[in-house]
C-alpha positions as CSV (number, residue, x, y, z in Angstrom):
1,A,0.0,0.0,0.0
2,L,1.2,3.5,-0.8
3,S,-0.2,6.7,0.5
4,A,1.1,10.2,-0.3
5,T,0.3,13.8,0.4
6,G,2.1,16.8,-0.9
7,G,4.9,14.7,-2.3
8,V,5.6,12.8,0.9
9,G,4.3,9.3,1.3
10,T,4.6,6.0,3.2
11,F,5.0,2.6,1.4
12,T,3.9,-0.4,3.4
13,F,4.4,-4.0,2.2
14,T,3.6,-7.1,4.4
15,A,5.4,-10.2,3.3
16,T,3.8,-13.7,3.8
17,A,5.8,-16.4,5.7
18,N,6.9,-18.2,2.5
19,Q,8.4,-14.9,1.2
20,A,11.0,-14.6,3.9
21,G,14.5,-14.2,2.5
22,Q,13.2,-13.0,-0.9
23,T,14.3,-9.7,-2.4
24,F,11.7,-7.6,-4.1
25,N,12.4,-4.8,-6.6
26,V,9.9,-2.0,-5.8
27,A,9.5,0.6,-8.6
28,F,8.3,4.1,-7.5
29,V,7.0,6.1,-10.4
30,A,6.3,9.9,-10.0
31,T,4.6,11.9,-12.7
32,D,4.1,15.7,-12.9
33,G,4.2,18.4,-15.5
34,D,7.9,18.0,-16.1
35,G,7.6,14.3,-17.0
36,T,8.0,10.9,-15.3
37,T,10.7,9.7,-12.9
38,T,11.2,6.1,-11.9
39,N,13.2,4.9,-8.9
40,V,13.7,1.2,-8.2
41,V,14.5,0.1,-4.6
42,A,15.4,-3.5,-3.5
43,I,13.7,-4.7,-0.3
44,Q,14.5,-7.9,1.4
45,A,11.6,-9.5,3.3
46,I,12.7,-10.7,6.8
47,N,10.4,-12.2,9.4
48,P,12.5,-13.3,12.4
49,N,9.4,-14.1,14.4
50,S,8.5,-17.2,12.3
51,A,9.4,-20.5,13.8
52,E,10.6,-21.7,10.5
53,D,12.9,-18.8,9.8
54,I,15.4,-19.7,12.6
55,W,16.5,-23.2,13.4
56,I,19.2,-25.4,14.9
57,N,21.5,-26.4,12.0
58,E,24.5,-28.2,13.4
59,I,25.4,-29.9,16.7
60,H,28.6,-31.3,18.3
61,Y,28.5,-32.9,21.7
62,E,30.9,-36.0,21.8
63,N,34.1,-37.2,20.2
64,V,37.0,-39.5,20.7
65,G,39.1,-38.6,23.8
66,T,38.1,-35.5,25.7
67,D,35.1,-33.8,24.2
68,G,36.1,-30.5,22.6
69,D,34.7,-27.8,20.4
70,E,31.2,-28.6,21.5
71,G,28.4,-26.3,20.3
72,V,25.3,-25.6,18.4
73,E,24.8,-23.7,15.2
74,I,21.8,-21.6,14.4
75,A,20.7,-20.9,10.8
76,G,18.0,-18.8,9.3
77,T,17.1,-15.5,7.6
78,A,19.9,-13.0,7.3
79,G,19.7,-10.0,9.5
80,S,17.8,-11.8,12.3
81,V,18.7,-10.4,15.7
82,L,19.9,-13.4,17.7
83,S,19.9,-11.6,21.1
84,D,16.2,-12.2,21.1
85,Y,16.9,-16.0,21.3
86,A,18.4,-18.5,23.6
87,L,19.5,-22.1,23.6
88,V,18.3,-24.2,26.5
89,L,19.9,-27.6,27.2
90,Y,17.8,-30.4,28.7
91,N,18.8,-33.5,30.7
92,D,16.9,-36.7,30.2
93,N,17.4,-37.9,33.8
94,D,14.8,-35.5,35.2
95,G,13.7,-33.6,32.1
96,K,15.1,-30.3,33.6
97,A,17.1,-27.6,31.9
98,Y,20.7,-27.6,32.9
99,D,22.1,-24.7,30.8
100,T,20.7,-21.6,29.2
101,N,22.8,-19.7,26.6
102,T,21.5,-16.3,25.5
103,L,22.6,-15.7,21.9
104,T,24.4,-12.7,20.4
105,G,24.9,-11.0,17.1
106,T,22.9,-11.3,13.8
107,L,22.8,-13.8,11.1
108,D,25.0,-13.0,8.1
109,N,24.0,-13.3,4.4
110,E,25.9,-16.3,3.1
111,Q,23.5,-17.5,0.5
112,C,20.3,-16.0,-0.9
113,G,19.4,-14.1,2.3
114,F,20.3,-16.9,4.8
115,G,23.3,-17.4,7.1
116,A,24.5,-19.3,10.2
117,A,26.2,-18.6,13.5
118,W,28.0,-21.0,15.9
119,F,27.7,-20.9,19.7
120,G,30.4,-22.9,21.5
121,Y,30.4,-24.6,24.9
122,V,33.2,-25.5,27.3
123,P,34.5,-29.1,27.1
124,N,31.8,-31.5,28.3
125,G,29.4,-28.6,28.4
126,I,26.8,-30.5,26.4
127,Q,25.8,-33.8,27.8
128,N,26.4,-37.0,25.7
129,G,23.0,-38.6,25.9
130,P,21.0,-40.7,25.8
131,S,17.9,-38.6,25.2
132,D,19.3,-35.2,26.0
133,G,17.7,-32.2,24.4
134,I,18.2,-28.8,23.0
135,A,15.5,-26.1,22.9
136,L,15.6,-22.9,20.8
137,V,13.4,-20.2,22.4
138,K,12.5,-16.6,21.8
139,G,11.7,-15.1,25.2
140,T,9.2,-17.6,26.7
141,N,8.2,-18.9,23.3
142,L,9.4,-22.3,22.3
143,I,10.7,-22.3,18.6
144,Q,12.2,-25.8,18.4
145,F,12.8,-28.7,20.8
146,I,15.1,-31.5,19.4
147,S,17.0,-34.3,21.0
148,Y,19.6,-36.9,20.2
149,E,19.8,-40.6,21.1
150,G,16.2,-40.7,22.1
151,V,13.3,-38.4,23.2
152,L,12.5,-36.7,26.4
153,T,9.7,-34.6,27.9
154,A,10.8,-31.4,29.5
155,S,9.7,-30.8,33.1
156,N,10.6,-27.2,33.5
157,G,11.7,-24.1,31.6
158,P,10.3,-22.9,28.2
159,A,9.8,-26.4,26.9
160,A,7.9,-27.7,30.0
161,G,5.5,-30.4,29.1
162,Q,6.7,-30.7,25.5
163,T,8.2,-33.9,24.1
164,S,11.3,-33.5,22.0
165,V,11.8,-34.7,18.4
166,D,14.8,-37.1,18.0
167,I,17.1,-36.0,15.1
168,G,17.8,-39.7,14.3
169,V,21.6,-39.4,14.2
170,R,24.1,-39.5,17.0
171,E,27.8,-39.0,17.9
172,S,29.8,-41.4,20.1
173,D,33.2,-41.7,21.9
174,T,34.6,-42.9,18.5
175,T,33.4,-39.8,16.5
176,P,36.6,-38.1,15.1
177,T,37.6,-34.7,16.5
178,G,36.4,-32.0,14.2
179,E,33.2,-33.6,13.1
180,S,29.6,-32.8,13.8
181,L,25.9,-33.6,13.1
182,Q,24.6,-31.4,10.4
183,L,21.5,-30.6,8.2
184,T,21.8,-31.1,4.5
185,G,19.4,-30.7,1.5
186,T,17.9,-27.8,-0.3
187,G,15.3,-25.3,0.8
188,T,14.6,-22.2,3.0
189,V,12.9,-23.8,6.1
190,Y,14.0,-26.4,8.7
191,S,11.6,-29.0,7.4
192,A,13.3,-29.0,3.9
193,F,16.6,-30.4,5.3
194,A,17.6,-33.7,6.9
195,W,20.1,-34.6,9.6
196,T,23.3,-36.5,8.5
197,N,25.8,-38.6,10.4
198,A,28.9,-37.0,11.8
199,R,31.1,-35.3,9.1
200,P,33.7,-32.5,9.0
201,H,32.3,-29.5,10.8
202,S,31.3,-26.2,9.1
203,R,30.9,-24.2,12.3
204,G,29.5,-20.7,11.7
205,S,28.7,-21.3,8.0
206,L,25.9,-23.0,6.2
207,N,26.8,-26.7,5.9
208,T,28.4,-28.4,3.0
209,G,25.6,-30.0,1.0
210,Q,23.1,-27.5,2.3
211,G,21.6,-25.3,-0.4
212,I,19.3,-22.4,-0.2
213,E,16.7,-22.0,-2.9
214,C,17.4,-18.6,-4.5
215,R,14.2,-17.0,-5.8
216,S,14.2,-14.5,-8.6
217,P,13.3,-11.0,-7.4
218,A,9.6,-10.2,-7.8
219,A,8.6,-6.9,-9.3
220,I,6.1,-4.7,-7.5
221,E,4.7,-1.7,-9.3
């Protein structure tokens, strides 16, 4: 919608959920007695409040010898403000949260309006299972609740009463140092990708074998 009075106006465009990450070319055309002038502005649609725009993308929690370089990677729409989000780790023994990590920074634009960021933990900072979980939350809102080596039901915190979704792959005390569990596939939402067995890490970047669908800019006139 465009409203204007006396040469000053406000343009409002509301993107739908499936348009997140797309870039739109908006053409503004002004006509008066001196002729017509056209100005094209590129606008990227970003919706960081959608559950599917931010997701857990890579995990490392166990390897041969002393566990090291443990962490969780977040991926999603470029420009998303991560300080609004936190990772909450859950223990299967009692279903309680044992660590909360408030995120920082913003997601970069690595590929077609999407990027990734890695958040590390101290050695043995992430439990080795079975059935331990990771929740991604925004304030008190649960965005995602996944687990490895089984499922659990959270008994407190932002995931209280919720049952996790097992990612279906795992690490062990024979996992080589420098490897991690990652999402691969092609798409723009979490459900488009699949978890793979441990492979060389890509901490802080979209994963090898993970493609983002690049949509052609849509014209709005």
